[in-house]
N, C-alpha and C positions, 0 to 999 in steps of 0.2 A: 335190260330195257324192255318194257312191254311193247310188243308189236301192235300196230294198227291192224284191225281185222276187217276183211272184206268177205262177205258171205254170198255165194253165188248159187242160185237154184235154176234148174232147167225149166223153161216154160215156152212152149211152141205155139200157143194160141191165146186169144183174148177171151176164151170161155171163162166166165166169172169163177166157177169152181176151180178151174185149173190155175187161174191167176191167184186166187186166195190161198190155195194150197202152196203155191210157190212163194208167196210173200211170207206166209207163216213159217215155211221151211227155212227161208233165208234169215228170218228173225231168230230162229232157234239158235243159230250160230253166234248170236249176240246176247243170248240169255233170255230171249223172248221179249214181247212188248212190255211186260211188267218191269223190265230193266230201264224203261224210258218214261212210262206214264203210270200214274196211280189213279184210283177212282176219284172222280170229280175234277180232274185236270181239264182245263180248256186247251185244246190242241189245235193249232193252226196248220192246216195242210196246204202246201203251196205246189201246185202242179206247174207244168209248162203250158201257158195259154198264149203263145206268141201271136197267133192270128185267129180270126173267126173261121176256122176250118173244121170239117167233119173228122171224126176219128180215122176214117179211111184214107185221109191225106197223110197220116203218120207224121204230122208236124207238131201236134200237141200230145201231152200225156194222155194215154188211152183211159176213157172213163171206167173201164173194168178195173184198172189198177187203183184208181181213186176209191171206187166202191169197195174193193177188197180191204183197203186200209181203213176206211170208215167202219166197216163191219168189225174188224179186229179191235179197233179203238172202243167201239160201243160195248163189245163183249168184255173189255177190260174196265168198263165203268167210266170211261173218259167222255168228254163232250167235244166232238169234232166240228171244225169249221173249215171251209174251203175258200181260199182267196188268192188272187193274182192280179197283176196289171199287164195288159198286152204290150207288145213292142212299140206300137205307133199310136195314132189318135184313137181314143177309146170312147167315142160317143155311143151311147146305147150299149152298156155292158150286158144287158139282157140278151142281145144278139150273140155276143161271144159265148155266154153261158149256154144258150140254147143250141147253137150249131156245134159246139165242141162236145155236147152231151153231158156237160157238168151239171146243168140244171136238172135234168131227169134223174141223175144219180142222187142229188141232194133231196129231191122230192121223195124218192123211194126210201131213202135212209133217214130223213129228218135232219140231215146236217145243214147248218147255216151257210149260205153263200155270203161272202164278205166282199164288198166293193172297195178296193184300195183307193180308188179315185175320190171317194167320199168319206172315208173313215178317219181322216186326219193324219198328221205326220209328226214324227219327232225329228228334230234337227240334231244330228250327231256329227262329230268331227273325228277324222283320222288322217294322219299324214298331212296336216295343215289344210285339209279340204273338208268342206261341210257337205253332208249328205242328208237328204230328206227321206226317211224310212217310214213306211206305212205303220201306223200305230198297232194294228192287230198283231203284227209280227213280233214286236217287242213286248206287248202286253200278254201274249199267250204264255201259259205255263210251259208248254212244249211246242217247238217248231219242227215240223216234219217236212222235208224237202222231197218232192216227187218229180225229178227231172226225167228227160228222155235222152237216150244216147243219139247224139247228132254231131256232125261236123259243123264247122263255122268258118265262113269265108275270111273273116278277119283274125280271129283268135285260134283258128284251126279246129277247136273242139268245144262243144257245148254240152255240159252235163251237170253234175252236182254243184260245182263252184259257180259256173256261169248262170245257172238257173236262179240263184239268189238275186241276180240283178233285177229281177221283176219285183222286188220288194220296194223299188222306187216307183211311186205312182206317176202316171201320165208321161208327158213329153219331156220331163226332166231327164229321162234316160238319154234322149238324143242330145241334150245340152252337154252332157259329159263327153260325148263323141267329139264335139267341137273343141273341148279342152284338151283332148288326148287323141289326136288323129292317128298316131303311130300304134301298131298292134301291141307293142310292149307297154306303152303308156296306158292304153285303154285297158289292157289286162291288169295293170296296177290298180285302176279304179274299180274294176270288177272284184279284185281281191279285197280292197277296202270295204266294199259293200258286203262281201261275204263275211269279213271279220266282224263287222258291226251287227250282222243279223245271224251269225253262225248257227246253222241248224243243229238240233240235238240228234237227229236221225235222218238218214238219206235212204230212200227206197226208190230204186231206179228202174224205169220202164225200158227194158232192153229186148222185149219180145220182137218188135220190129223197130229198128232205128232208121237213121238216114245217113248216107254217105254222099260223096261228091260235094256240090256247092250248097251245103246246109247253111243255116238251120231251117230254111223253108224251100229253097230252090233245088235241093238235092234229090236223090232217089231213095225210095224205101229200101231198106236192107234187113232181111231176116237175120236176126242174131240168136233169139231163142233163150233169153235169160231174164230173170229178175234178180237184182242185186241189192243188198242191204249193208250199210256201214254207218258208224257214227263219225267216221273220218271221211269227209267229202273229197279231200285231196287224194287220199289213198285210193278211194273208189275210182275217181277219174284216172289216176295214174295206172291202176291195174287194167282198166278198160283200154286205155291207149296202148299199153304194152301188148295186150293180147290181140289188138287190132293192127299191130305192126308199127307203132309209132313210139319212139323214145319219149317217155313222159316229160323229160326235161326240155324237149323241143316245143312243148305246149306252154306258152308263157304264163297262163294262170296257174298251172301246176308248179312251175319253177319258182314263181314269185311267192306263192303261198307257202311252199316248202322253205324257202329262204327266210321267210318271216316267222317261221315256227308255227304255222297255222294247220299243218297236217304233214303227212308223210308221202314223199314221192319216190323214195328209193325202194325198188322192188324187193330187195333183200330184207328190208325192214317191215314188210307187210305180210301178215298171215292171211293166206287165202283158203277159204273153206269152199268145197265144191269145185266144179270144173267149168271153165269157160270154153265154149265150143270153138273148134277150128273154123275160121271164117276166111273163105277165099276171096281175093280180089276186092278187098275193102278199099274204096277210093277216097283218099284224103284230098282236100282242096289244094289248089296250086299255092306254092309258097311265094307270094308276091314280094314280101319284104326281103326274103332270103335271096331272091334273084338279084336285086339291086346290090346287096352286100357282097356278092361274088365278084363284082366288077371293080377294079381299082378306081379310087376316087378321081384321079386325074382324067381317066377315060370317061367315067360316068358323067362328069360335069359337061363334057363336050357332047355327050349323047342324050342329055336330058330332054332336048326338044324333040328328039326322034324316038325316045324310049318312054312308053307309057302303057299303063294298064288302068282302065277306068270303066265305070259302069256305062252301059248303053241300053237302049230300049228296042225290043223287037216289035215293029209296028203290026205284025201279023197277030201277036198275042195280046198287045196292049188294048185295054177297054176304056182307056182314058178316065179311070176312076179317081186319079190324082192322089192316091194314098202315098205314092212316092214323094209328091210335092209337099204334102203335110208332114211327112216323116223326116225330111231332110233337115239336119241340125244347122246347116249353114245357108239355107235358102238358095241352094245352087241349082234348083230345078224349077223351071217356069211352067205355069199352067198354060198350055197351048193345045191346039188341035192340028192334026189328028192324034198326036202324042205329045207328052211333055218334052221340054227341051232343057238340056244341061248347060249350065254356065261353068265350064270346067275350071276357070280361074278361081272359082269359089269352092270347088269340090275337094274334099279331104279324103276321099276314097274309104270312107267308113263303111260303105256298103249297106247302110240302113235301107236304102231304096230297094236293093236286092232282097234284103231280109224281110221287108214288109210287103212286097208285091204279091198280091193274091193270085195272080195269073202266071207267075214265073216269067214275066216278060222282060225283066231286067237281067242282063247277062254281062259277062266280063269282056269288054272290048279291048283289043291289044293292037299296038303298033306292030308293023312287020318286023322291026329289029327286036322288039320285046319277044315276039313269038319265036324268032330264030334263036336268040341266045337262051331263052328258057328251055327250048327243046334240047339243046346240047348241055345245059347246066343240070338237067334232071329235075328242074323245079316244077314241071308240068306232068 
């Protein structure tokens, strides 16, 4: 059996020369860029553009990584394009492109910026569900995925597989949260989208990642790597393994592996290069796991006293109402001085936390939740 290959290169800064050298080195382990593109190919590059945040916030793929990949593609005679859809309301894409640094990169390199919100969709079906995928992703000769290493409050981990979720334009992404409120169900939808848009190549920004309550409210974490693989599942699984998490505990890894979409068993993955030792990487709390540890007869009686749900810090909230617009179940009301939750509608998808530009949304817990979580080891 041929093993999936994950190629790791050391990279400790976002200096363009250093990043480009690391990307080229990681690609060598896969046979070089010529193994994936040929002259004249139209190549769609999809970074992580979750929010309109500067590179220094370490929420989005760093523009140096995008520029390095564009340069390599141009040297190979390919035609690079850059496109993505943000996590929430996307009025004024120019703002996202400018603040993230993507616009400057494309101006310098001549690469085209593609607006997924206006480029049309293909309606595709998988597992009896219909998905609207941005046309440029499917029409491209080659699709290159440029995720960032981050934790995720709902699915635990956000990297190569999760990054493909951005191929769905606009607020349709939040609609799927409504259909699949449980972490495992939502992970299944992510895997469907991944399977329908499956990237040919994944080049991962791991120079500075994010731990804690990612993908936007966590803390920057220096990791110091650039990683390349044509198997997104294998890449995600290796990263989880080296950061201290059993890959199969991440639902996107497990489901994609079970569906034959990639490799999650470490013994079946060929690793080139070395992943640095990272101390004290903080994974998000295991909300679903905490509930599963309590016998059902007891949990039913405790449900009214047991809860973990999003809340808003009034000291940080600027009343921008992005959380209101991003909520898939309309569970947040536009009020002053801060929005108000209607918890009977809340499905705990944490879209509000993911999209809050001020990190004002946090995990509120009941006293009994905090007490049991502390002793169950879930926090």
